[in-house]
N, C-alpha and C positions, 0 to 999 in steps of 0.2 A: 777618044776611040775605046769600045768596051775591053775589058780586061779578061783575060783567057781564063778558063775554069781551072781552079789550083790541081783538082785530082786530076785533069790532062795535062797540065804541066808536069806533074811527077810521072805521067804516064800509068796510073793506076786506076782501078774501079774504085767506086764511093763508099764501096763495103771493105776496102783493102784493112789489113791487119797493120798494127804499127810496125810490125817486122817488114812487110812488103813493102812500106811506104818507105822504111830507113835503107832498104836494100835499094830501091829506084832511085833514091835521092843519091846513094854515094855513087851508083853508076852514072849518072848524069853529071854528078858534080865533078867526077875526074874528068867527063868530057869536054865541059865546058869552063873549068877553072881558067883563069885569067895566065896562071903561069903556062898553061898547055897552049894558050892561044893569045900570045903577045900582039896588041894592036889590033885584034879584032874586035870592032865595037859591037857587033851583032851577039857574040858568043858573052861578051861581057855582060850585055842587058840580059840575055838569057840566063847567065847565071844568077843574077840579082833577081830575076823573075823566080828562078828555081828556090833560092832560098827563101824569098817572101812567102811561096806556097809552103814550102815544108814547114817554116816557123810557125803557121797557122795550123795546119794539119796534123804536127806532132803533138800539139797541146789539144787534151780529150775537151776543155771547156771551149776554147776556141774554136775546135772543130766541130763542136755542136752549135755553138751560133752560126758558124759559116755554113752548115748544113740547111740552117731553117731560114737564114735571111742573106745569103751569099755575100757578095763583096760590100752590101750596103751595112753589114755590121762594121765595117772597118773605116768606112770611106771617109771619114774625117780624123781619123788617126796615122795617117801618112803610111799605109799600107800594114802589112802584118808585123811589122818590126815592133811590137812591144805595145800597141795601143797607146801610143802617147799621143797627147794634143786635144782635139777638139771633142771627142767621146766622151772624157772626164773633166771637161771644163766647166765653167759656169753657165753658158747658154744651152738652149735645148737642142733637140733635134739628134740625128746619128745615132749612135748606140745607146746614147742615155734613154732616147725615146723607146728604142728597143728592150732595154733592160727593163724600164718600166713596165711595159707592157707583158713581159715573162714574170715579175715578180710583184706586182701590184703596187707599184708607187714607191719601193725603196729608192730608186734612183731619178735620174731627171728632175722633173718638175715637182716630184712628190713632195720635197723639203716645203714647198709653198703650202701644201696643204695641212702640215704639221701646227705651224706657227705656235701661239699659246696655248693649245691645246695640250700641249708637254708638260704645262704645269698643273694639269689636273691633278686633284687631291688622289691620294692612294684609297681602295677600297679596304675596308675593316671587316673584320670578322669576330663574331662574339657567340656565347651561347646560352641557352636558358633551358631549364627541366621543369617539366610539368607532370601532374599527375595524370593518370588514366582519364578521372573523372573530369580534370580540367581540357584535356584534350577533346574529352565528348561534348563538353558545353562551352568552351571557348574561355578565354580569360585574358585578361590584360596585366602585364607585367612592367615593372620598372627596372631598368638595367641602367648601370653605370658605364661609359666607355670613355677611357682616356685616349684622346685624340688631339688633332689641331683644329683650331678655331680661327675664324678672321680675327685678325688685330681690332681691337676696339678702337685704337689710339690712331689709326692710319686707314680705318674704316676697310682694310683688307687691300689697300692699292701698295703698300711698301712703301711708300714716301712720308716725309715726316708731315704730320698735320693734315694727311690727307691731299696735300697737293699735288697736281699733275706735274710732277717735272721729270718724266722720264723720257728718253731719249733711245732711238734706235740702236740696238746692240751692233758695235762695229764689226764683232769677229763674225756673227751669222747674217749680217744685214737685216735684222727681222724676221727671219725665217724660223727661229728657234732651233735649227738644226745645222750641224756642219757635216762636210763630205771629204771623205777620204780615199785616195786610191789604194787598193791592198790588190797587187797582181791583177787579175781579170776582172775583180768586183769593185764594184763602188759600195763604199760603207757608209752610212748615215749615223749620227749620235746626236744626243742633246747636246746642245751647245754647252759648254762648259763655265762660258763667262755669265750669260743670262738664265741657265738652267731650263732653257726652253721657252722662256717667257718673250723672246724677242726683241727686248727692252731692256735697258739698264737705268738704276734709278740714281740721280744726280744726288740727292740730298735724303738718304735713306731713313725711313722711321727708326727711332731708337728704341725703341719697344721690341719689334721683331726684327731689328736689323734687316730691314727691306724684304725680309720673307713673305709680308703680308699676314701672316698666322702666327699663332702662339699656341703652346701646349696646353691642355684643360681637360678635366673630366666633364664631361657630359652627362646629363640624366635624361633619359628617353623613355617614353613609355610605349610598349610594344603590343599590338593586340593580335594574341594568338588565335587564330580561326577556330570555331568549333569544327571537328573532324580532322584535324591536323594530326599527320603522322610522325612516327618517330623518324628521324633523319631529315624531316623537311626543312628547307631553307627559305626564310624568309627575307626579300631584299627590300630594303628602306632607301629608295632613291634620293640621293642628295645628303643623306646623313653621315657619310664617311667622312676621312681628312679634308679639312678646308684646302681650297686650290692656291697654287703660288700666285701672290699679287693680283687676286681678284679671278683666277681662273676657277673653272667650275668645280665643285666638290665631287669627292668619290661617294660611292656607296656604302651602305651598310649591311652586311648580311647576317641574320642571327638564324643559327643552326637550332633547331628544335629536338630536346631529347624528351621521351614518354618513359617515366619510371614503369617497371611491372608491377602488377596489380597481384595481391594473394587470391583473389577469386576468380578473376574473369580474365580471358586471353582475346588478343584483337587478331582477326585475320582479315587485312583490308577493311573494308567498311562492315564486316561482321563481328560479331562478338561472341564469345563462346564461354558458358559457366558448367564445371562439372559438378553434377549432385550424386553424392554415395546414399544408395536405398538400401535399406535393411531387406533381408532375403525375403521376408514375408509380405514387405510393402511390395515387392517386383512380383510376387507370387500373387497375391490377392488384389493388388490395384489399389488406386486412391487416389489422393492427390495432394500435392505438396507446394509451399509457398518458395518461391526462389526471388533472390534480389536481382534488381536491374540497374544498370550502371547510371541510372539519373536519379537512384536514390529510392525508388520506388520498390513494390514487390509485385510477382506475377505468380498467380495459381495455374498451377499445372496438372492436367488429369493423367494420372498413369494407370494405363490398361494393365488387367491381369496377364500375368505372363511376359512382362517386360524383363530384356534382357541387357546385359553389360553391352555398352556400344549403342544402344537405341539412343536417338537423339530427337528433340520435339522442337520445333520451329515455331518462333512468335515473329510475326512479319512487322517489320517498321522499327523494331526496339532496338536496332544496332545504330552504328555512326551516321551522320549525315556525309553526304559525297560533297564534297568541297567545290564551291561555285554551282549547286545543284539545289533542288528541292527535295531530290531522292534521299532514301535513308537505307542503310542495311539492315540486316535481321539478326535476331539473338538466338541462339542455339543452346538448348538445354539438353548437356550429355550425361546419360546415366550410368552409373556403376554400379553394379550389387554386389553387396559387402558379404562375404561370409562371416557367421557369427563366432566370436571367438570367447574365451573364459567363459563356457556354458555354465550353468548351475546346474544341478542334479535331475531337477524337473526338466530344465530344458532338453538335456541329452536324453531322458526316457521319452518325451515327445518327439524327438527328432528320429531315434531308433525306431518309434512304433512307424513314424512317415515314411522311413526306408524299408522297413518290411513291408509295407502297405505296396509301396512303390515296385519292389522286387517281385512281388508274388500277382500282382495284377495293376491295370492301369497303365495310361500312356502319359504320366506328368512329365516326362522328359524324353520326347521326340529326338533331339540331336543326339544326346547319349545312347539312348537304343540304336539309333541309325549307325552310329560309329561303330559300335561292337557288333553289330549285324554285318557290316561289312568286314570287320578283323576277321570274324568267324569265316567268311566265306575265303578271303584271303588265305587263311591257314588249311582249310579244306582243300582250296586248289593246290597247294603246296602238296599235300599227301597223296594228291591223284596222281603224282608226276611217276 
């Protein structure tokens, strides 16, 4: 016979608050209590049914499971009285399957998928620093990494002489995991007996004590690709810590740092170089040679009247785009330098230039335009 809805038993709506359910339970419990109904089998059955419903709905986690799956969430547990028995036993089905659906394999049959994969070696991290030129062209670096490697004596099996003398772990029955119930939840942990391998070694290797790996310092060659940026992480698959007893190794992650350069600044795949010009160079124009990141020189034509902040673009002279044939550009940024420590002759010439600039000519249009606006501003204030 189908079981009655727990909310219906309590006489509350599905969105009832905890206080509403508590009041409804107390009210009905007083009416149905066996002391008030001696010898009444129907009242006794109703009282048990009431307690079962309230035991589920007063618990937020149990209530959430009931709202989603109804009585199916507890059908192997002997009712709502604590979830004992079937749902958390060794077999599948019932709430174990529901838990697996909700939490992605932490419960139910999830342990069977773990097996020896839990013995996988740990991932490792190291760092390498390169210059901006090396980041531009790419470079191969030799690094030393302290790590665990497969034991040569037992060829990584953990067994003496490499012999296959392993047996199924009696604790986890070969699954590599053990499960324990903690209240409403099923907790899975790596098996402490076999460390997740699912098997135990009868005659462990004396060199690695059955682990199948030993501590060593490895030397690796790492290819830092051209165009790499500061903070890039390179993954070397399978170059991490060796796994337990033949399990797969972890990966090695190499964090690349790029040192600042005294001449060049990088922005994405573009590169910038700041070139200071003498005042006369900027005014008269000409050509300058600037360095490029590849070690060459680039000739840049500076037009007469160049101002601070002007920049000139050299296409394709920047960094390569990773995994692409495209390249960034190089930008020459100009800064016009005001002369200092003038000789008497230089001062005389500049004073003559200034006198000429004031009395005639339009050699400084931005300067003249600004102060024309200032005059209009003050003239406007005077007319108020």
